[in-house]
Every structure is written in structure tokens, then in C-alpha cells.
C-alpha positions as CSV (number, residue, x, y, z in Angstrom):
1,M,-27.8,12.6,7.1
2,E,-30.5,15.0,5.8
3,Q,-29.8,17.4,8.7
4,N,-26.1,17.3,7.7
5,A,-27.0,18.3,4.2
6,D,-29.3,21.1,5.3
7,A,-26.5,22.5,7.6
8,I,-24.0,22.4,4.8
9,S,-26.5,24.1,2.5
10,N,-27.5,26.7,4.9
11,A,-23.7,27.5,5.6
12,I,-23.1,28.0,2.0
13,K,-26.1,30.3,1.5
14,G,-25.3,32.3,4.6
15,S,-21.6,32.7,3.4
16,L,-22.7,33.9,0.0
17,K,-25.0,36.5,1.6
18,I,-21.9,38.2,2.9
19,I,-20.7,38.9,-0.6
20,E,-22.6,42.1,-1.5
21,Q,-21.8,42.5,-5.2
22,D,-23.4,40.1,-7.7
23,R,-20.3,39.9,-9.8
24,E,-18.1,38.8,-6.9
25,R,-20.8,36.2,-5.8
26,E,-20.7,34.9,-9.4
27,I,-17.0,34.5,-9.4
28,I,-17.0,32.5,-6.3
29,S,-20.0,30.3,-7.2
30,R,-18.4,29.5,-10.6
31,R,-14.8,29.0,-9.4
32,F,-15.9,26.5,-6.7
33,G,-18.7,24.9,-8.8
34,L,-21.3,25.7,-6.3
35,N,-23.9,25.7,-9.1
36,G,-22.5,22.7,-11.0
37,S,-19.1,22.4,-12.6
38,K,-16.1,24.5,-11.8
39,E,-14.9,27.0,-14.2
40,T,-11.4,28.4,-15.0
41,L,-10.2,32.0,-14.5
42,E,-10.3,32.4,-18.3
43,Q,-13.8,31.1,-18.6
44,I,-15.1,33.5,-15.9
45,G,-13.0,36.4,-17.3
46,D,-14.6,35.9,-20.7
47,M,-18.1,35.8,-19.3
48,L,-17.6,38.9,-17.3
49,S,-15.3,40.7,-19.9
50,I,-12.4,41.1,-17.4
51,T,-8.9,39.7,-17.5
52,R,-7.9,36.4,-16.0
53,E,-5.6,38.2,-13.5
54,R,-8.5,40.4,-12.4
55,V,-10.6,37.3,-11.7
56,R,-7.8,35.8,-9.6
57,Q,-7.4,39.0,-7.6
58,L,-11.1,39.4,-7.0
59,E,-11.3,35.7,-5.9
60,K,-8.4,36.1,-3.5
61,A,-9.9,39.3,-2.0
62,I,-13.3,37.7,-1.6
63,L,-12.0,34.6,0.2
64,I,-9.9,36.8,2.6
65,R,-13.0,38.8,3.4
66,L,-15.0,35.6,4.0
67,R,-12.2,34.1,6.3
68,V,-12.3,37.3,8.4
69,C,-16.0,37.1,8.8
70,S,-15.7,33.4,9.7
71,E,-13.2,34.3,12.4
72,E,-15.3,37.0,13.8
73,G,-18.5,35.0,13.8
74,D,-20.4,37.0,11.2
75,I,-21.6,33.9,9.4
76,P,-23.8,32.2,12.1
77,E,-24.9,29.4,9.7
78,L,-21.3,28.3,9.4
79,A,-20.9,27.1,13.0
80,A,-23.3,24.2,12.7
81,A,-21.6,23.1,9.5
82,E,-18.2,23.3,11.0
83,K,-19.3,21.1,14.0
84,I,-20.5,18.5,11.5
85,I,-17.2,18.5,9.4
86,I,-15.0,18.5,12.4
87,R,-16.8,15.6,14.1
88,N,-16.5,13.6,10.8
89,L,-12.9,14.5,10.5
90,T,-12.2,13.4,14.0
91,E,-13.5,9.9,13.0
92,T,-11.3,9.7,9.9
93,G,-7.9,10.7,11.3
94,R,-8.4,14.5,11.5
95,I,-8.0,15.0,7.7
96,A,-9.6,13.4,4.6
97,R,-9.9,13.8,0.9
98,V,-12.9,16.1,0.1
99,S,-14.6,13.2,-1.8
100,T,-14.3,10.8,1.1
101,L,-15.4,13.4,3.7
102,A,-18.3,14.4,1.6
103,D,-19.6,10.8,1.2
104,K,-19.3,10.3,4.9
105,I,-21.2,13.5,5.8
106,Y,-24.0,13.0,3.3
107,G,-24.2,9.2,3.8
108,K,-24.0,8.5,0.1
109,T,-21.9,8.9,-3.1
110,T,-22.0,12.6,-3.6
111,T,-22.2,14.7,-6.5
112,S,-19.5,17.2,-7.7
113,K,-21.7,20.1,-6.6
114,E,-22.0,18.6,-3.0
115,R,-18.1,18.1,-2.8
116,S,-17.5,21.6,-4.2
117,G,-19.7,23.1,-1.5
118,L,-17.8,21.3,1.2
119,A,-14.5,22.5,-0.3
120,F,-15.8,26.0,-0.3
121,L,-16.6,26.0,3.3
122,G,-13.3,24.4,4.1
123,N,-11.6,27.4,2.3
124,I,-13.4,30.0,4.3
125,S,-13.6,28.4,7.7
126,S,-11.0,29.4,10.3
127,A,-11.4,26.1,12.0
128,L,-10.4,24.1,9.0
129,T,-7.3,23.6,6.7
130,T,-7.6,22.8,3.0
131,I,-5.3,21.2,0.4
132,D,-6.0,22.1,-3.2
133,E,-5.8,19.3,-5.8
134,N,-2.6,19.2,-7.9
135,D,-0.3,16.6,-9.4
136,N,1.0,15.5,-5.9
137,Y,-2.2,15.9,-3.7
138,F,-5.8,15.2,-3.7
139,A,-8.2,17.9,-2.6
140,A,-8.5,17.5,1.2
141,I,-9.9,19.1,4.3
142,G,-8.5,18.9,7.8
143,I,-8.9,20.2,11.3
144,A,-6.9,23.5,11.5
145,E,-5.5,22.9,15.0
146,Y,-3.5,19.9,13.8
147,G,-1.7,21.8,11.0
148,N,-2.0,24.4,8.3
149,T,-1.7,23.7,4.6
150,S,2.1,23.7,4.5
151,E,2.4,21.6,7.5
152,V,0.0,19.0,6.3
153,K,1.9,18.8,2.9
154,K,5.1,18.4,4.9
155,K,3.7,15.4,6.7
156,V,2.4,13.9,3.5
157,D,5.9,14.3,1.9
158,E,7.6,12.7,5.0
159,I,5.5,9.5,4.6
160,V,6.4,9.4,0.9
161,S,10.0,9.8,1.6
162,I,10.0,6.9,4.3
163,I,8.3,4.6,1.8
164,K,10.7,5.5,-0.9
165,K,13.7,4.8,1.2
166,N,12.3,1.4,2.4
167,K,12.0,0.5,-1.3
168,K,9.0,-1.8,-0.7
169,P,5.4,-1.4,0.6
170,M,5.0,-0.9,4.4
171,T,2.0,-1.6,6.7
172,L,0.6,1.3,8.9
173,D,2.3,-0.4,11.9
174,E,5.7,-0.3,10.2
175,L,5.2,3.5,9.3
176,D,4.0,4.0,12.9
177,G,7.4,2.8,14.2
178,K,9.1,5.4,12.2
179,L,6.7,8.3,12.8
180,D,5.4,10.1,16.0
181,Y,1.6,10.1,15.6
182,E,-1.0,9.4,18.4
183,H,-2.6,6.6,16.3
184,P,-1.9,4.8,12.9
185,S,-5.2,6.0,11.7
186,H,-3.7,9.5,11.5
187,I,-0.9,8.2,9.4
188,E,-3.4,6.5,7.1
189,A,-5.4,9.8,6.8
190,I,-2.3,11.8,5.9
191,A,-1.1,9.2,3.5
192,S,-4.4,9.0,1.6
193,I,-4.0,12.6,0.5
194,S,-0.9,11.8,-1.6
195,K,-1.2,11.0,-5.3
196,Q,2.1,9.5,-5.1
197,L,1.0,6.7,-2.8
198,A,-1.4,3.7,-3.2
199,V,-2.5,1.0,-0.8
200,L,-3.6,-2.6,-1.3
201,N,-4.2,-5.4,1.2
202,G,-3.0,-3.0,4.1
203,Y,0.4,-2.3,2.5
204,W,1.3,1.3,1.4
205,G,3.7,1.9,-1.4
206,L,4.4,4.2,-4.3
207,A,1.6,4.5,-6.9
208,K,3.9,3.4,-9.6
209,W,4.7,0.0,-7.8
210,P,2.5,-2.7,-9.3
211,T,2.5,-4.5,-5.9
212,V,0.1,-1.8,-4.5
213,N,-1.3,-0.4,-7.7
214,P,-1.5,-3.2,-10.3
215,K,-2.6,-1.7,-13.7
216,N,-2.6,-4.8,-15.9
217,I,-3.6,-8.4,-15.7
218,R,0.1,-9.6,-15.3
219,D,0.6,-7.3,-12.3
220,K,-2.7,-8.5,-10.8
221,I,-1.6,-12.2,-11.1
222,F,1.7,-11.3,-9.4
223,V,-0.1,-9.7,-6.4
224,I,-2.4,-12.6,-6.0
225,L,0.4,-15.1,-6.0
226,E,2.7,-12.9,-3.7
227,T,-0.1,-12.5,-1.2
228,K,-1.0,-16.2,-1.4
229,K,2.6,-17.2,-1.0
230,E,1.9,-20.6,-2.6
231,P,1.4,-22.0,-6.1
232,M,-2.1,-21.7,-7.5
233,H,-4.1,-23.1,-10.4
234,F,-4.9,-20.5,-13.0
235,A,-8.7,-20.9,-12.5
236,D,-8.2,-20.1,-8.8
237,I,-6.0,-17.1,-9.7
238,A,-8.9,-15.8,-11.9
239,K,-11.3,-16.3,-9.1
240,A,-9.0,-14.5,-6.6
241,I,-8.8,-11.4,-8.9
242,S,-12.6,-11.3,-9.3
243,E,-13.0,-11.3,-5.5
244,S,-10.1,-8.8,-4.9
245,D,-10.1,-5.1,-4.1
246,F,-8.6,-4.2,-7.5
247,K,-10.2,-1.4,-9.4
248,R,-10.8,-3.5,-12.5
249,K,-11.2,-7.2,-11.9
250,N,-13.4,-8.5,-14.5
251,V,-11.1,-11.0,-16.2
252,T,-11.6,-14.3,-18.0
253,I,-9.9,-17.5,-17.2
254,Q,-8.4,-17.7,-20.6
255,A,-6.9,-14.3,-20.3
256,I,-5.3,-15.2,-17.0
257,H,-3.8,-18.4,-18.7
258,N,-2.5,-16.5,-21.6
259,E,-0.6,-13.9,-19.4
260,L,0.8,-16.7,-17.2
261,I,2.4,-18.4,-20.3
262,K,3.9,-15.1,-21.6
263,D,5.4,-13.6,-18.4
264,E,8.8,-15.0,-17.2
265,R,7.9,-14.4,-13.6
266,F,5.4,-17.2,-13.7
267,V,6.6,-20.9,-13.7
268,L,4.4,-23.9,-14.7
269,I,5.0,-26.5,-12.0
270,G,2.1,-28.8,-12.5
271,R,-1.2,-29.3,-14.6
272,G,-2.4,-25.7,-14.7
273,I,-0.5,-24.8,-11.5
274,Y,1.8,-21.8,-11.4
275,A,4.4,-20.3,-9.0
276,L,6.6,-17.3,-8.9
277,D,10.3,-17.6,-10.1
278,S,11.4,-15.6,-7.1
279,W,10.3,-18.6,-4.9
280,G,13.2,-20.6,-6.5
281,Y,11.2,-22.4,-9.2
282,K,12.8,-22.8,-12.6
283,K,11.1,-23.2,-16.0
284,G,11.4,-26.6,-17.8
285,T,9.9,-29.9,-18.2
286,V,10.0,-32.7,-15.7
287,S,12.9,-34.2,-17.7
288,D,14.7,-30.9,-17.5
289,I,14.2,-30.9,-13.7
290,I,15.6,-34.5,-13.4
291,K,18.6,-33.5,-15.5
292,S,19.3,-30.5,-13.3
293,I,19.0,-32.6,-10.1
294,L,21.5,-35.2,-11.4
295,E,23.9,-32.6,-12.6
296,K,23.8,-31.0,-9.2
297,A,24.3,-34.2,-7.4
298,G,27.3,-35.2,-9.6
299,K,26.6,-38.9,-9.0
300,P,23.8,-41.4,-9.6
301,L,20.7,-41.1,-7.5
302,T,18.2,-43.7,-6.5
303,R,14.7,-43.5,-8.0
304,E,13.3,-42.4,-4.6
305,E,15.8,-39.6,-4.2
306,I,15.0,-38.3,-7.7
307,V,11.2,-38.5,-7.0
308,K,11.6,-36.6,-3.8
309,E,13.7,-33.8,-5.3
310,V,11.4,-33.3,-8.2
311,L,8.4,-33.1,-6.0
312,H,10.0,-30.1,-4.3
313,S,9.8,-28.1,-7.4
314,R,6.9,-29.7,-9.4
315,K,3.3,-30.6,-8.5
316,V,3.1,-33.8,-10.6
317,K,2.3,-37.5,-10.0
318,E,5.1,-39.8,-9.1
319,T,4.2,-41.9,-12.2
320,T,5.0,-38.9,-14.4
321,I,8.4,-38.6,-12.9
322,L,9.1,-42.4,-13.4
323,L,8.0,-42.2,-17.0
324,N,10.5,-39.4,-17.7
325,L,13.2,-41.4,-16.2
326,Q,12.7,-44.1,-19.0
327,N,14.0,-41.6,-21.5
328,K,17.2,-43.5,-22.5
329,K,18.5,-40.5,-24.5
330,L,18.8,-38.5,-21.2
331,F,19.1,-41.1,-18.4
332,V,20.8,-44.3,-17.8
333,K,19.8,-46.9,-15.3
334,V,22.6,-47.9,-12.9
335,G,22.2,-51.1,-11.0
336,K,18.6,-52.0,-9.9
337,N,17.3,-48.7,-8.6
338,S,19.6,-45.7,-9.5
339,Y,19.9,-43.4,-12.4
340,K,22.6,-41.1,-14.0
341,L,22.9,-38.7,-17.0
342,A,23.2,-40.5,-20.3
């Protein structure tokens, strides 16, 4: 990894040597954050006593000149860096976020300066394609032969459109069935550039969908139950959240219990056990459930039939059901073993 870092550093230094004027070198270094944090056109203009527009023009002209030098092989140090970048991009689907690529190349969590240096090389290399960060896309670098900037953005937007039309999260295999890529990993690489998308447990969806991008405790509870697909005790839900891939997962058992009580999506079906209402469970006491069963039947039911039906929707002991049947204000015993509504 140290060799990679040295190659990247040498390529940056070799590229800056091409820029003859100190002022132009200063503009590029500050705009890309090669010495630390990035600076705006206004900040650089104020420092150099020139207009914002003049800084923009100079930046554009310098980058064009560096790209020409790159194409003509006038930056010898760049070739080694390009080889490292392209090799790592080939392993990550041909394109990647700058942050992801930098961490892979350096073998650690990189600094903003290290990521900025990589982005700078991507902007001047004729072998690479870059995506600048904005509201829709993360900063990214790709292999140029697989698409220029506009072509990559078009591919990203296509995936977003497919997921929007599907109206629910999709796996890579499902997306692969609707797209023409050599491998699902290429789809994953393209999708990861979009700020409109999020992924959780292998499912890609819109970032605004809580099923793939839960932002509060209630949404996280829902995702856990939806993934488990069976009722869970609130303590087990808390444990599942703490062991999940959620960004923020430090929650208390009490906080989980409080949210389960307040949200209509969650139904208490046993002592501390909750299910989703979308699974057909209804809120109410055991007596409410018995009443609903008898109303639906429209006739008396035996004790065994009632117990069987209640256990379909509640995780309680049989004795609890039998005790509720003794409520004479609600239920009347018919014969030896049957009950009807009072």
C-alpha cells in the first residue's frame, strides 16, 4: 500500500511541475485541496485579488493543458498511478466513489487530502472519467473506455428510473434482469454513485424509502421485522438493531418498547412480542380477538375452535384464552363446550 501512496504522490508532484506559473499552480492546489481543504472560486479570487470568473477561466485552461500533456505522455509519473487506479477500479466494477477507491488504494481510511489528490489525477488523466459531486451524484472515478461523464450519469439515472418504476427495493439480480451489463457488480458500482439510492441487506431502493435507509428508531424496527418475517420480542428487536448494518444502531430496549407502543404498524400479539399489521394482525385484547372470531363465524364455536383461532393471531397461553372466555358480559356458554356472543 505504501508503494501505491508513493506512486500517487509522485504523479501529483509530476503533474504540478508542468504548470509553470506559481499563481496557476496555487489555483489548482487550492481548488482540489491538494494541500488540505478545498477552496471556492471566491476564496481563491480574494486571495489572489482577481475575480471569481477569472479563477474559473484559469482553472479550466490549466486542466485542459494538463489533460493534453497526459494524452501525449508528457507526465511520466502519471502512468504508474493510472495503472494502480485502473487495476483497483477493475476490481470494483470499473467505477467507484472517490472515497471508496482511495480507501482501497491506500489500504486505510483516507484523509480528505489523499482523496483530493486522487480526484485531481482523475480529472487530468485521459484514461479516467470523473464525476463531480453535486445533489444527485457522489464524486467518482471510472475507467474512461467504459464511458465518459455524461454516459456514466445516464447509466446511473437509468437505474434510478427502474427502481422508481418498480416502487419497491430491488436486488442486484432483479436489476440485472432489466439491464444489459456483463456482471451485477457493474450495476452495483454504477448505483453506488447515486445520492438518490441507498442499499440495505442487498436491496437497492430510493434513499427516501425507510426500508433501505431508515432514519429513526421506528423505521429500523420495521426493517428488522420485515426482514425477519415473523413476530419478535422487543428485546430481540433491540439486539437485532445493535447487530445490524444501520448507520446509527445504539438504542436501548426501553426506547424500542416505547416506539413499538406508539406506532400503529406494530401489533402486540403476546407478552412483549410484536408483529406487523401488514401481516394480518389486528390490535386488541384477547377478548377483542375472541369477539371478532365469533362475529365472523356467526354461530357458536367450541372452546377448542376458539383457542385454535386465537392462537393464529396471538402468542398467548391456552389458559389465558380460557380465562377470557369466562367474561359473562361478553360471552355466553352454550351447552357443555361451546360459546357465543352475549
